[in-house]
PQR file of N, CA, C, O and H, with PARSE charges and radii, in Angstrom:
ATOM      1  N   MET A   1     121.375 -78.236 105.149 -0.4000 1.5000
ATOM      2  CA  MET A   1     121.232 -76.809 104.270 -0.0000 2.0000
ATOM      3  C   MET A   1     119.667 -76.457 104.787  0.5500 1.7000
ATOM      4  O   MET A   1     118.648 -77.141 104.883 -0.5500 1.4000
ATOM      5  N   TYR A   2     119.896 -75.445 104.993 -0.4000 1.5000
ATOM      6  CA  TYR A   2     118.367 -74.761 105.624 -0.0000 2.0000
ATOM      7  C   TYR A   2     118.374 -73.069 105.175  0.5500 1.7000
ATOM      8  O   TYR A   2     119.210 -72.245 105.545 -0.5500 1.4000
ATOM      9  H   TYR A   2     120.724 -74.890 104.915  0.4000 1.0000
ATOM     10  N   TRP A   3     117.278 -72.837 104.337 -0.4000 1.5000
ATOM     11  CA  TRP A   3     117.260 -71.268 104.002 -0.0000 2.0000
ATOM     12  C   TRP A   3     115.908 -70.915 104.644  0.5500 1.7000
ATOM     13  O   TRP A   3     114.865 -71.568 104.618 -0.5500 1.4000
ATOM     14  H   TRP A   3     116.599 -73.506 104.036  0.4000 1.0000
ATOM     15  N   THR A   4     116.222 -69.480 105.353 -0.4000 1.5000
ATOM     16  CA  THR A   4     115.473 -68.918 105.714 -0.0000 2.0000
ATOM     17  C   THR A   4     115.154 -67.216 105.451  0.5500 1.7000
ATOM     18  O   THR A   4     116.074 -66.420 105.640 -0.5500 1.4000
ATOM     19  H   THR A   4     117.070 -68.949 105.374  0.4000 1.0000
ATOM     20  N   LEU A   5     114.058 -66.820 105.091 -0.4000 1.5000
ATOM     21  CA  LEU A   5     113.971 -65.267 104.277 -0.0000 2.0000
ATOM     22  C   LEU A   5     115.134 -64.357 105.041  0.5500 1.7000
ATOM     23  O   LEU A   5     115.564 -63.406 104.387 -0.5500 1.4000
ATOM     24  H   LEU A   5     113.310 -67.466 104.937  0.4000 1.0000
ATOM     25  N   GLU A   6     115.558 -64.522 106.075 -0.4000 1.5000
ATOM     26  CA  GLU A   6     116.625 -63.844 106.719 -0.0000 2.0000
ATOM     27  C   GLU A   6     117.802 -64.108 106.118  0.5500 1.7000
ATOM     28  O   GLU A   6     118.444 -63.257 105.502 -0.5500 1.4000
ATOM     29  H   GLU A   6     115.209 -65.294 106.606  0.4000 1.0000
ATOM     30  N   LEU A   7     118.127 -65.229 106.256 -0.4000 1.5000
ATOM     31  CA  LEU A   7     119.343 -65.855 105.592 -0.0000 2.0000
ATOM     32  C   LEU A   7     119.529 -65.422 104.075  0.5500 1.7000
ATOM     33  O   LEU A   7     120.532 -64.905 103.583 -0.5500 1.4000
ATOM     34  H   LEU A   7     117.605 -65.920 106.757  0.4000 1.0000
ATOM     35  N   ALA A   8     118.302 -65.761 103.429 -0.4000 1.5000
ATOM     36  CA  ALA A   8     118.224 -65.206 102.145 -0.0000 2.0000
ATOM     37  C   ALA A   8     118.574 -63.697 101.650  0.5500 1.7000
ATOM     38  O   ALA A   8     119.386 -63.456 100.757 -0.5500 1.4000
ATOM     39  H   ALA A   8     117.487 -66.181 103.829  0.4000 1.0000
ATOM     40  N   THR A   9     117.958 -62.883 102.249 -0.4000 1.5000
ATOM     41  CA  THR A   9     118.446 -61.417 102.382 -0.0000 2.0000
ATOM     42  C   THR A   9     119.672 -61.204 102.116  0.5500 1.7000
ATOM     43  O   THR A   9     119.908 -60.490 101.142 -0.5500 1.4000
ATOM     44  H   THR A   9     117.299 -63.079 102.975  0.4000 1.0000
ATOM     45  N   HIS A  10     120.454 -61.589 102.660 -0.4000 1.5000
ATOM     46  CA  HIS A  10     121.773 -61.389 102.621 -0.0000 2.0000
ATOM     47  C   HIS A  10     122.480 -61.539 101.186  0.5500 1.7000
ATOM     48  O   HIS A  10     123.586 -61.042 100.974 -0.5500 1.4000
ATOM     49  H   HIS A  10     120.262 -62.169 103.452  0.4000 1.0000
ATOM     50  N   LEU A  11     121.789 -62.237 100.249 -0.4000 1.5000
ATOM     51  CA  LEU A  11     122.375 -62.484  98.756 -0.0000 2.0000
ATOM     52  C   LEU A  11     121.314 -61.613  98.021  0.5500 1.7000
ATOM     53  O   LEU A  11     121.305 -61.999  96.852 -0.5500 1.4000
ATOM     54  H   LEU A  11     120.891 -62.641 100.421  0.4000 1.0000
ATOM     55  N   GLU A  12     120.521 -60.723  98.178 -0.4000 1.5000
ATOM     56  CA  GLU A  12     119.598 -59.980  97.322 -0.0000 2.0000
ATOM     57  C   GLU A  12     120.799 -59.410  96.652  0.5500 1.7000
ATOM     58  O   GLU A  12     120.680 -59.568  95.437 -0.5500 1.4000
ATOM     59  H   GLU A  12     120.529 -60.410  99.128  0.4000 1.0000
ATOM     60  N   ASP A  13     121.874 -58.829  96.955 -0.4000 1.5000
ATOM     61  CA  ASP A  13     122.787 -57.834  96.160 -0.0000 2.0000
ATOM     62  C   ASP A  13     123.757 -58.719  95.829  0.5500 1.7000
ATOM     63  O   ASP A  13     124.845 -58.164  95.986 -0.5500 1.4000
ATOM     64  H   ASP A  13     121.971 -58.701  97.942  0.4000 1.0000
ATOM     65  N   ALA A  14     123.867 -59.693  95.494 -0.4000 1.5000
ATOM     66  CA  ALA A  14     125.035 -61.098  95.205 -0.0000 2.0000
ATOM     67  C   ALA A  14     125.188 -60.259  93.538  0.5500 1.7000
ATOM     68  O   ALA A  14     124.331 -59.681  92.869 -0.5500 1.4000
ATOM     69  H   ALA A  14     122.984 -60.145  95.367  0.4000 1.0000
ATOM     70  N   PRO A  15     126.575 -60.496  93.294 -0.5600 1.5000
ATOM     71  CA  PRO A  15     126.625 -60.273  91.816  0.2800 2.0000
ATOM     72  C   PRO A  15     126.198 -61.310  90.927  0.5500 1.7000
ATOM     73  O   PRO A  15     127.039 -61.891  90.239 -0.5500 1.4000
ATOM     74  N   TRP A  16     124.774 -61.659  90.853 -0.4000 1.5000
ATOM     75  CA  TRP A  16     124.373 -62.746  89.719 -0.0000 2.0000
ATOM     76  C   TRP A  16     124.743 -62.362  88.485  0.5500 1.7000
ATOM     77  O   TRP A  16     124.884 -61.169  88.215 -0.5500 1.4000
ATOM     78  H   TRP A  16     124.091 -61.188  91.411  0.4000 1.0000
ATOM     79  N   PRO A  17     124.943 -63.349  87.582 -0.5600 1.5000
ATOM     80  CA  PRO A  17     124.965 -64.914  87.897  0.2800 2.0000
ATOM     81  C   PRO A  17     126.768 -64.801  88.565  0.5500 1.7000
ATOM     82  O   PRO A  17     127.758 -64.195  88.153 -0.5500 1.4000
ATOM     83  N   ALA A  18     126.524 -65.717  89.766 -0.4000 1.5000
ATOM     84  CA  ALA A  18     128.013 -66.221  90.435 -0.0000 2.0000
ATOM     85  C   ALA A  18     127.987 -67.626  90.884  0.5500 1.7000
ATOM     86  O   ALA A  18     127.075 -68.258  91.417 -0.5500 1.4000
ATOM     87  H   ALA A  18     125.720 -66.209  90.101  0.4000 1.0000
ATOM     88  N   THR A  19     129.340 -68.024  90.512 -0.4000 1.5000
ATOM     89  CA  THR A  19     129.952 -69.163  91.171 -0.0000 2.0000
ATOM     90  C   THR A  19     129.436 -69.557  92.534  0.5500 1.7000
ATOM     91  O   THR A  19     129.007 -68.601  93.181 -0.5500 1.4000
ATOM     92  H   THR A  19     130.080 -67.509  90.079  0.4000 1.0000
ATOM     93  N   ARG A  20     129.375 -70.735  93.126 -0.4000 1.5000
ATOM     94  CA  ARG A  20     129.578 -71.230  94.683 -0.0000 2.0000
ATOM     95  C   ARG A  20     130.746 -70.231  95.036  0.5500 1.7000
ATOM     96  O   ARG A  20     130.293 -69.364  95.784 -0.5500 1.4000
ATOM     97  H   ARG A  20     129.724 -71.511  92.601  0.4000 1.0000
ATOM     98  N   ASP A  21     131.864 -70.068  94.814 -0.4000 1.5000
ATOM     99  CA  ASP A  21     132.885 -69.478  95.807 -0.0000 2.0000
ATOM    100  C   ASP A  21     132.705 -68.132  95.457  0.5500 1.7000
ATOM    101  O   ASP A  21     133.331 -67.488  96.298 -0.5500 1.4000
ATOM    102  H   ASP A  21     132.232 -70.772  94.206  0.4000 1.0000
ATOM    103  N   GLU A  22     132.188 -67.387  94.674 -0.4000 1.5000
ATOM    104  CA  GLU A  22     132.151 -66.113  94.536 -0.0000 2.0000
ATOM    105  C   GLU A  22     130.828 -65.589  95.338  0.5500 1.7000
ATOM    106  O   GLU A  22     130.627 -64.437  95.722 -0.5500 1.4000
ATOM    107  H   GLU A  22     131.679 -67.910  93.990  0.4000 1.0000
ATOM    108  N   LEU A  23     129.880 -66.853  95.510 -0.4000 1.5000
ATOM    109  CA  LEU A  23     128.983 -66.328  96.215 -0.0000 2.0000
ATOM    110  C   LEU A  23     129.616 -66.384  97.656  0.5500 1.7000
ATOM    111  O   LEU A  23     129.760 -65.331  98.277 -0.5500 1.4000
ATOM    112  H   LEU A  23     130.043 -67.789  95.198  0.4000 1.0000
ATOM    113  N   ILE A  24     129.979 -67.527  98.172 -0.4000 1.5000
ATOM    114  CA  ILE A  24     130.524 -67.413  99.554 -0.0000 2.0000
ATOM    115  C   ILE A  24     131.904 -66.426  99.799  0.5500 1.7000
ATOM    116  O   ILE A  24     132.313 -66.045 100.896 -0.5500 1.4000
ATOM    117  H   ILE A  24     129.863 -68.382  97.667  0.4000 1.0000
ATOM    118  N   ASP A  25     132.409 -66.169  98.666 -0.4000 1.5000
ATOM    119  CA  ASP A  25     133.182 -64.586  98.932 -0.0000 2.0000
ATOM    120  C   ASP A  25     132.402 -63.467  99.342  0.5500 1.7000
ATOM    121  O   ASP A  25     132.547 -62.733 100.320 -0.5500 1.4000
ATOM    122  H   ASP A  25     132.077 -66.479  97.775  0.4000 1.0000
ATOM    123  N   PHE A  26     131.530 -63.457  98.412 -0.4000 1.5000
ATOM    124  CA  PHE A  26     130.339 -62.237  98.771 -0.0000 2.0000
ATOM    125  C   PHE A  26     129.827 -62.201 100.139  0.5500 1.7000
ATOM    126  O   PHE A  26     129.673 -61.218 100.863 -0.5500 1.4000
ATOM    127  H   PHE A  26     131.412 -64.053  97.618  0.4000 1.0000
ATOM    128  N   ALA A  27     129.540 -63.676 100.422 -0.4000 1.5000
ATOM    129  CA  ALA A  27     128.709 -63.495 102.037 -0.0000 2.0000
ATOM    130  C   ALA A  27     129.635 -63.423 103.005  0.5500 1.7000
ATOM    131  O   ALA A  27     129.230 -63.419 104.168 -0.5500 1.4000
ATOM    132  H   ALA A  27     129.665 -64.475  99.833  0.4000 1.0000
ATOM    133  N   ILE A  28     131.133 -63.347 102.723 -0.4000 1.5000
ATOM    134  CA  ILE A  28     131.827 -63.125 103.746 -0.0000 2.0000
ATOM    135  C   ILE A  28     132.392 -61.836 103.668  0.5500 1.7000
ATOM    136  O   ILE A  28     132.637 -61.444 104.809 -0.5500 1.4000
ATOM    137  H   ILE A  28     131.461 -63.351 101.779  0.4000 1.0000
ATOM    138  N   ARG A  29     132.710 -60.996 102.795 -0.4000 1.5000
ATOM    139  CA  ARG A  29     132.645 -60.041 102.296 -0.0000 2.0000
ATOM    140  C   ARG A  29     131.679 -58.928 102.800  0.5500 1.7000
ATOM    141  O   ARG A  29     132.020 -57.867 103.323 -0.5500 1.4000
ATOM    142  H   ARG A  29     132.511 -61.314 101.868  0.4000 1.0000
ATOM    143  N   SER A  30     130.690 -59.266 102.603 -0.4000 1.5000
ATOM    144  CA  SER A  30     129.320 -58.132 103.204 -0.0000 2.0000
ATOM    145  C   SER A  30     128.712 -58.877 104.607  0.5500 1.7000
ATOM    146  O   SER A  30     127.482 -58.877 104.643 -0.5500 1.4000
ATOM    147  H   SER A  30     130.413 -60.127 102.178  0.4000 1.0000
ATOM    148  N   GLY A  31     129.270 -59.400 105.561 -0.4000 1.5000
ATOM    149  CA  GLY A  31     129.137 -59.938 106.828 -0.0000 2.0000
ATOM    150  C   GLY A  31     127.890 -60.646 107.178  0.5500 1.7000
ATOM    151  O   GLY A  31     127.085 -60.357 108.062 -0.5500 1.4000
ATOM    152  H   GLY A  31     130.270 -59.401 105.532  0.4000 1.0000
ATOM    153  N   ALA A  32     127.870 -61.534 106.409 -0.4000 1.5000
ATOM    154  CA  ALA A  32     126.275 -62.060 106.296 -0.0000 2.0000
ATOM    155  C   ALA A  32     127.041 -63.034 107.323  0.5500 1.7000
ATOM    156  O   ALA A  32     128.244 -63.280 107.406 -0.5500 1.4000
ATOM    157  H   ALA A  32     128.524 -61.768 105.690  0.4000 1.0000
ATOM    158  N   PRO A  33     125.807 -63.572 108.178 -0.5600 1.5000
ATOM    159  CA  PRO A  33     125.942 -64.619 109.355  0.2800 2.0000
ATOM    160  C   PRO A  33     126.628 -65.769 108.683  0.5500 1.7000
ATOM    161  O   PRO A  33     126.565 -65.997 107.475 -0.5500 1.4000
ATOM    162  N   MET A  34     127.247 -66.430 109.514 -0.4000 1.5000
ATOM    163  CA  MET A  34     128.096 -67.910 108.939 -0.0000 2.0000
ATOM    164  C   MET A  34     127.300 -68.815 108.581  0.5500 1.7000
ATOM    165  O   MET A  34     127.768 -69.791 107.994 -0.5500 1.4000
ATOM    166  H   MET A  34     127.297 -66.244 110.495  0.4000 1.0000
ATOM    167  N   GLU A  35     125.996 -68.736 108.823 -0.4000 1.5000
ATOM    168  CA  GLU A  35     124.886 -69.699 108.419 -0.0000 2.0000
ATOM    169  C   GLU A  35     124.692 -69.816 107.027  0.5500 1.7000
ATOM    170  O   GLU A  35     124.590 -70.916 106.484 -0.5500 1.4000
ATOM    171  H   GLU A  35     125.616 -67.944 109.300  0.4000 1.0000
ATOM    172  N   VAL A  36     124.625 -68.579 106.323 -0.4000 1.5000
ATOM    173  CA  VAL A  36     124.464 -68.144 105.237 -0.0000 2.0000
ATOM    174  C   VAL A  36     125.857 -68.815 104.486  0.5500 1.7000
ATOM    175  O   VAL A  36     125.682 -69.456 103.450 -0.5500 1.4000
ATOM    176  H   VAL A  36     124.708 -67.685 106.764  0.4000 1.0000
ATOM    177  N   VAL A  37     126.979 -68.683 104.931 -0.4000 1.5000
ATOM    178  CA  VAL A  37     128.255 -69.259 104.122 -0.0000 2.0000
ATOM    179  C   VAL A  37     128.960 -70.598 104.419  0.5500 1.7000
ATOM    180  O   VAL A  37     130.043 -71.006 104.001 -0.5500 1.4000
ATOM    181  H   VAL A  37     127.121 -68.162 105.773  0.4000 1.0000
ATOM    182  N   GLU A  38     127.925 -71.267 105.378 -0.4000 1.5000
ATOM    183  CA  GLU A  38     127.844 -72.472 105.448 -0.0000 2.0000
ATOM    184  C   GLU A  38     126.712 -73.086 104.471  0.5500 1.7000
ATOM    185  O   GLU A  38     126.990 -74.055 103.764 -0.5500 1.4000
ATOM    186  H   GLU A  38     127.045 -70.935 105.717  0.4000 1.0000
ATOM    187  N   ASN A  39     125.771 -72.653 104.455 -0.4000 1.5000
ATOM    188  CA  ASN A  39     124.463 -73.123 103.547 -0.0000 2.0000
ATOM    189  C   ASN A  39     125.333 -73.254 101.961  0.5500 1.7000
ATOM    190  O   ASN A  39     125.462 -74.295 101.316 -0.5500 1.4000
ATOM    191  H   ASN A  39     125.546 -71.866 105.029  0.4000 1.0000
ATOM    192  N   LEU A  40     125.816 -71.999 101.615 -0.4000 1.5000
ATOM    193  CA  LEU A  40     126.487 -72.082 100.194 -0.0000 2.0000
ATOM    194  C   LEU A  40     127.600 -73.037 100.096  0.5500 1.7000
ATOM    195  O   LEU A  40     128.019 -73.456  99.016 -0.5500 1.4000
ATOM    196  H   LEU A  40     125.712 -71.153 102.139  0.4000 1.0000
ATOM    197  N   GLY A  41     128.096 -73.390 101.300 -0.4000 1.5000
ATOM    198  CA  GLY A  41     129.405 -74.342 101.152 -0.0000 2.0000
ATOM    199  C   GLY A  41     128.838 -75.684 100.846  0.5500 1.7000
ATOM    200  O   GLY A  41     129.383 -76.583 100.207 -0.5500 1.4000
ATOM    201  H   GLY A  41     127.756 -73.050 102.177  0.4000 1.0000
ATOM    202  N   ASP A  42     127.577 -75.682 101.439 -0.4000 1.5000
ATOM    203  CA  ASP A  42     126.968 -77.396 101.138 -0.0000 2.0000
ATOM    204  C   ASP A  42     126.474 -77.240  99.703  0.5500 1.7000
ATOM    205  O   ASP A  42     125.745 -78.174  99.369 -0.5500 1.4000
ATOM    206  H   ASP A  42     127.134 -74.951 101.958  0.4000 1.0000
ATOM    207  N   LEU A  43     126.694 -76.209  98.657 -0.4000 1.5000
ATOM    208  CA  LEU A  43     126.624 -76.323  97.505 -0.0000 2.0000
ATOM    209  C   LEU A  43     127.571 -77.185  96.682  0.5500 1.7000
ATOM    210  O   LEU A  43     128.730 -77.415  97.028 -0.5500 1.4000
ATOM    211  H   LEU A  43     127.286 -75.450  98.928  0.4000 1.0000
ATOM    212  N   PRO A  44     126.962 -77.683  95.486 -0.5600 1.5000
ATOM    213  CA  PRO A  44     127.931 -78.510  94.394  0.2800 2.0000
ATOM    214  C   PRO A  44     129.279 -77.552  94.410  0.5500 1.7000
ATOM    215  O   PRO A  44     129.305 -76.322  94.365 -0.5500 1.4000
ATOM    216  N   GLU A  45     130.340 -78.428  94.484 -0.4000 1.5000
ATOM    217  CA  GLU A  45     131.893 -78.009  94.051 -0.0000 2.0000
ATOM    218  C   GLU A  45     132.046 -77.878  92.636  0.5500 1.7000
ATOM    219  O   GLU A  45     132.850 -78.660  92.128 -0.5500 1.4000
ATOM    220  H   GLU A  45     130.319 -79.427  94.520  0.4000 1.0000
ATOM    221  N   ASP A  46     131.502 -77.128  91.933 -0.4000 1.5000
ATOM    222  CA  ASP A  46     131.659 -76.995  90.259 -0.0000 2.0000
ATOM    223  C   ASP A  46     131.735 -75.150  89.890  0.5500 1.7000
ATOM    224  O   ASP A  46     131.441 -74.247  90.674 -0.5500 1.4000
ATOM    225  H   ASP A  46     130.849 -76.493  92.346  0.4000 1.0000
ATOM    226  N   ASP A  47     132.097 -75.050  88.833 -0.4000 1.5000
ATOM    227  CA  ASP A  47     131.964 -73.750  88.110 -0.0000 2.0000
ATOM    228  C   ASP A  47     130.710 -73.087  87.537  0.5500 1.7000
ATOM    229  O   ASP A  47     130.660 -71.998  86.966 -0.5500 1.4000
ATOM    230  H   ASP A  47     132.336 -75.784  88.197  0.4000 1.0000
ATOM    231  N   THR A  48     129.489 -74.114  87.841 -0.4000 1.5000
ATOM    232  CA  THR A  48     128.388 -73.832  86.944 -0.0000 2.0000
ATOM    233  C   THR A  48     127.543 -72.446  87.962  0.5500 1.7000
ATOM    234  O   THR A  48     127.189 -72.578  89.134 -0.5500 1.4000
ATOM    235  H   THR A  48     129.529 -74.999  88.304  0.4000 1.0000
ATOM    236  N   PRO A  49     127.401 -71.332  87.217 -0.5600 1.5000
ATOM    237  CA  PRO A  49     127.305 -69.985  87.872  0.2800 2.0000
ATOM    238  C   PRO A  49     125.379 -70.398  88.152  0.5500 1.7000
ATOM    239  O   PRO A  49     124.556 -70.952  87.424 -0.5500 1.4000
ATOM    240  N   TYR A  50     125.304 -69.921  89.267 -0.4000 1.5000
ATOM    241  CA  TYR A  50     123.846 -69.613  89.443 -0.0000 2.0000
ATOM    242  C   TYR A  50     123.457 -68.295  88.983  0.5500 1.7000
ATOM    243  O   TYR A  50     124.180 -67.304  89.089 -0.5500 1.4000
ATOM    244  H   TYR A  50     125.973 -69.471  89.858  0.4000 1.0000
ATOM    245  N   GLU A  51     122.212 -68.307  88.433 -0.4000 1.5000
ATOM    246  CA  GLU A  51     121.513 -66.938  87.658 -0.0000 2.0000
ATOM    247  C   GLU A  51     121.011 -66.424  88.756  0.5500 1.7000
ATOM    248  O   GLU A  51     121.095 -65.196  88.779 -0.5500 1.4000
ATOM    249  H   GLU A  51     121.625 -69.112  88.347  0.4000 1.0000
ATOM    250  N   SER A  52     120.424 -66.998  89.853 -0.4000 1.5000
ATOM    251  CA  SER A  52     119.457 -66.345  90.934 -0.0000 2.0000
ATOM    252  C   SER A  52     119.368 -66.951  92.304  0.5500 1.7000
ATOM    253  O   SER A  52     119.790 -68.106  92.266 -0.5500 1.4000
ATOM    254  H   SER A  52     120.356 -67.995  89.835  0.4000 1.0000
ATOM    255  N   ILE A  53     118.908 -66.531  93.689 -0.4000 1.5000
ATOM    256  CA  ILE A  53     118.648 -67.189  94.587 -0.0000 2.0000
ATOM    257  C   ILE A  53     117.716 -68.481  94.381  0.5500 1.7000
ATOM    258  O   ILE A  53     117.787 -69.512  95.049 -0.5500 1.4000
ATOM    259  H   ILE A  53     118.565 -65.592  93.719  0.4000 1.0000
ATOM    260  N   ASP A  54     116.615 -68.157  93.066 -0.4000 1.5000
ATOM    261  CA  ASP A  54     115.655 -69.241  93.397 -0.0000 2.0000
ATOM    262  C   ASP A  54     116.831 -70.443  92.547  0.5500 1.7000
ATOM    263  O   ASP A  54     116.217 -71.488  92.329 -0.5500 1.4000
ATOM    264  H   ASP A  54     116.557 -67.319  92.524  0.4000 1.0000
ATOM    265  N   GLU A  55     117.928 -70.499  92.175 -0.4000 1.5000
ATOM    266  CA  GLU A  55     118.791 -71.805  91.554 -0.0000 2.0000
ATOM    267  C   GLU A  55     119.079 -72.386  92.769  0.5500 1.7000
ATOM    268  O   GLU A  55     119.077 -73.616  92.815 -0.5500 1.4000
ATOM    269  H   GLU A  55     118.427 -69.650  92.352  0.4000 1.0000
ATOM    270  N   ILE A  56     119.376 -71.627  93.958 -0.4000 1.5000
ATOM    271  CA  ILE A  56     120.146 -72.228  95.346 -0.0000 2.0000
ATOM    272  C   ILE A  56     118.787 -72.573  96.372  0.5500 1.7000
ATOM    273  O   ILE A  56     118.745 -73.605  97.041 -0.5500 1.4000
ATOM    274  H   ILE A  56     119.378 -70.628  93.921  0.4000 1.0000
ATOM    275  N   TRP A  57     117.883 -71.719  96.379 -0.4000 1.5000
ATOM    276  CA  TRP A  57     116.607 -72.124  97.270 -0.0000 2.0000
ATOM    277  C   TRP A  57     115.471 -72.053  96.161  0.5500 1.7000
ATOM    278  O   TRP A  57     115.117 -71.011  95.610 -0.5500 1.4000
ATOM    279  H   TRP A  57     117.917 -70.881  95.836  0.4000 1.0000
ATOM    280  N   PRO A  58     114.991 -73.227  95.935 -0.5600 1.5000
ATOM    281  CA  PRO A  58     113.853 -73.027  94.476  0.2800 2.0000
ATOM    282  C   PRO A  58     112.732 -72.746  95.354  0.5500 1.7000
ATOM    283  O   PRO A  58     111.736 -72.836  94.636 -0.5500 1.4000
ATOM    284  N   ASP A  59     112.403 -72.472  96.453 -0.4000 1.5000
ATOM    285  CA  ASP A  59     111.251 -72.225  97.202 -0.0000 2.0000
ATOM    286  C   ASP A  59     111.377 -70.766  97.609  0.5500 1.7000
ATOM    287  O   ASP A  59     110.427 -70.328  98.257 -0.5500 1.4000
ATOM    288  H   ASP A  59     113.212 -72.399  97.036  0.4000 1.0000
ATOM    289  N   TYR A  60     112.262 -70.031  97.377 -0.4000 1.5000
ATOM    290  CA  TYR A  60     112.354 -68.863  97.674 -0.0000 2.0000
ATOM    291  C   TYR A  60     111.237 -67.736  96.999  0.5500 1.7000
ATOM    292  O   TYR A  60     111.240 -67.557  95.781 -0.5500 1.4000
ATOM    293  H   TYR A  60     113.034 -70.387  96.850  0.4000 1.0000
ATOM    294  N   PRO A  61     110.312 -67.015  97.867 -0.5600 1.5000
ATOM    295  CA  PRO A  61     109.086 -66.334  97.778  0.2800 2.0000
ATOM    296  C   PRO A  61     109.332 -65.565  97.198  0.5500 1.7000
ATOM    297  O   PRO A  61     110.301 -64.867  97.498 -0.5500 1.4000
ATOM    298  N   SER A  62     108.544 -65.302  96.034 -0.4000 1.5000
ATOM    299  CA  SER A  62     108.772 -64.296  95.188 -0.0000 2.0000
ATOM    300  C   SER A  62     107.754 -62.501  95.601  0.5500 1.7000
ATOM    301  O   SER A  62     107.041 -62.708  96.582 -0.5500 1.4000
ATOM    302  H   SER A  62     107.757 -65.869  95.790  0.4000 1.0000
ATOM    303  N   LYS A  63     107.648 -61.458  95.239 -0.4000 1.5000
ATOM    304  CA  LYS A  63     106.741 -60.704  95.321 -0.0000 2.0000
ATOM    305  C   LYS A  63     105.260 -60.897  95.173  0.5500 1.7000
ATOM    306  O   LYS A  63     104.371 -60.241  95.715 -0.5500 1.4000
ATOM    307  H   LYS A  63     108.227 -61.290  94.442  0.4000 1.0000
ATOM    308  N   GLU A  64     105.120 -62.165  94.139 -0.4000 1.5000
ATOM    309  CA  GLU A  64     103.696 -62.277  94.195 -0.0000 2.0000
ATOM    310  C   GLU A  64     102.794 -63.455  95.355  0.5500 1.7000
ATOM    311  O   GLU A  64     101.619 -63.571  95.704 -0.5500 1.4000
ATOM    312  H   GLU A  64     105.842 -62.698  93.699  0.4000 1.0000
ATOM    313  N   ASP A  65     104.100 -64.193  95.674 -0.4000 1.5000
ATOM    314  CA  ASP A  65     103.705 -64.767  96.944 -0.0000 2.0000
ATOM    315  C   ASP A  65     102.979 -64.172  98.191  0.5500 1.7000
ATOM    316  O   ASP A  65     102.052 -64.685  98.817 -0.5500 1.4000
ATOM    317  H   ASP A  65     105.054 -64.099  95.391  0.4000 1.0000
ATOM    318  N   PHE A  66     103.725 -62.738  98.463 -0.4000 1.5000
ATOM    319  CA  PHE A  66     103.098 -61.873  99.587 -0.0000 2.0000
ATOM    320  C   PHE A  66     101.571 -61.294  98.931  0.5500 1.7000
ATOM    321  O   PHE A  66     101.422 -61.266  97.709 -0.5500 1.4000
ATOM    322  H   PHE A  66     104.479 -62.322  97.954  0.4000 1.0000
ATOM    323  N   LEU A  67     100.716 -60.944  99.661 -0.4000 1.5000
ATOM    324  CA  LEU A  67      99.203 -60.338  99.841 -0.0000 2.0000
ATOM    325  C   LEU A  67      99.201 -59.212 100.059  0.5500 1.7000
ATOM    326  O   LEU A  67      98.414 -58.789 100.905 -0.5500 1.4000
ATOM    327  H   LEU A  67     100.837 -60.967 100.653  0.4000 1.0000
ATOM    328  N   PHE A  68     100.225 -58.174  99.261 -0.4000 1.5000
ATOM    329  CA  PHE A  68     100.679 -57.042  99.563 -0.0000 2.0000
ATOM    330  C   PHE A  68     100.658 -56.091  98.140  0.5500 1.7000
ATOM    331  O   PHE A  68     101.564 -56.219  97.317 -0.5500 1.4000
ATOM    332  H   PHE A  68     100.864 -58.518  98.574  0.4000 1.0000
ATOM    333  N   ASN A  69      99.669 -55.241  97.957 -0.4000 1.5000
ATOM    334  CA  ASN A  69      99.293 -54.517  96.659 -0.0000 2.0000
ATOM    335  C   ASN A  69     100.182 -53.286  96.845  0.5500 1.7000
ATOM    336  O   ASN A  69      99.829 -52.500  97.725 -0.5500 1.4000
ATOM    337  H   ASN A  69      98.933 -55.137  98.626  0.4000 1.0000
ATOM    338  N   GLU A  70     101.246 -53.016  96.167 -0.4000 1.5000
ATOM    339  CA  GLU A  70     102.125 -51.992  95.960 -0.0000 2.0000
ATOM    340  C   GLU A  70     101.181 -50.586  95.866  0.5500 1.7000
ATOM    341  O   GLU A  70     101.243 -49.517  96.472 -0.5500 1.4000
ATOM    342  H   GLU A  70     101.532 -53.654  95.452  0.4000 1.0000
ATOM    343  N   ASP A  71     100.380 -51.044  94.934 -0.4000 1.5000
ATOM    344  CA  ASP A  71      99.585 -49.496  94.070 -0.0000 2.0000
ATOM    345  C   ASP A  71      98.679 -49.146  95.146  0.5500 1.7000
ATOM    346  O   ASP A  71      98.109 -48.060  95.039 -0.5500 1.4000
ATOM    347  H   ASP A  71     100.329 -51.912  94.442  0.4000 1.0000
ATOM    348  N   GLU A  72      98.384 -50.023  96.393 -0.4000 1.5000
ATOM    349  CA  GLU A  72      97.249 -48.963  96.840 -0.0000 2.0000
ATOM    350  C   GLU A  72      97.978 -48.309  98.209  0.5500 1.7000
ATOM    351  O   GLU A  72      97.321 -47.997  99.202 -0.5500 1.4000
ATOM    352  H   GLU A  72      98.847 -50.906  96.481  0.4000 1.0000
ATOM    353  N   TYR A  73      99.650 -48.124  98.093 -0.4000 1.5000
ATOM    354  CA  TYR A  73     100.321 -47.533  99.190 -0.0000 2.0000
ATOM    355  C   TYR A  73     100.962 -46.677  98.539  0.5500 1.7000
ATOM    356  O   TYR A  73     101.717 -45.898  99.120 -0.5500 1.4000
ATOM    357  H   TYR A  73     100.184 -48.378  97.286  0.4000 1.0000
TER
END
């Protein structure tokens, strides 16, 4: 399983919290690339809901990780 920013952006509007199967269904319905569906398929098969993309990809960058100050623009 590998994640990139481009792939992870397809889950930004996912209905959090969501289970693995709900995320796979969302990815298919929203037209996400097959890599997203395959990555979600690699998650454990249980009914534990994920609260955010951070639980799926712990290294997901947050706004604080970028050196962009929104207040300046």
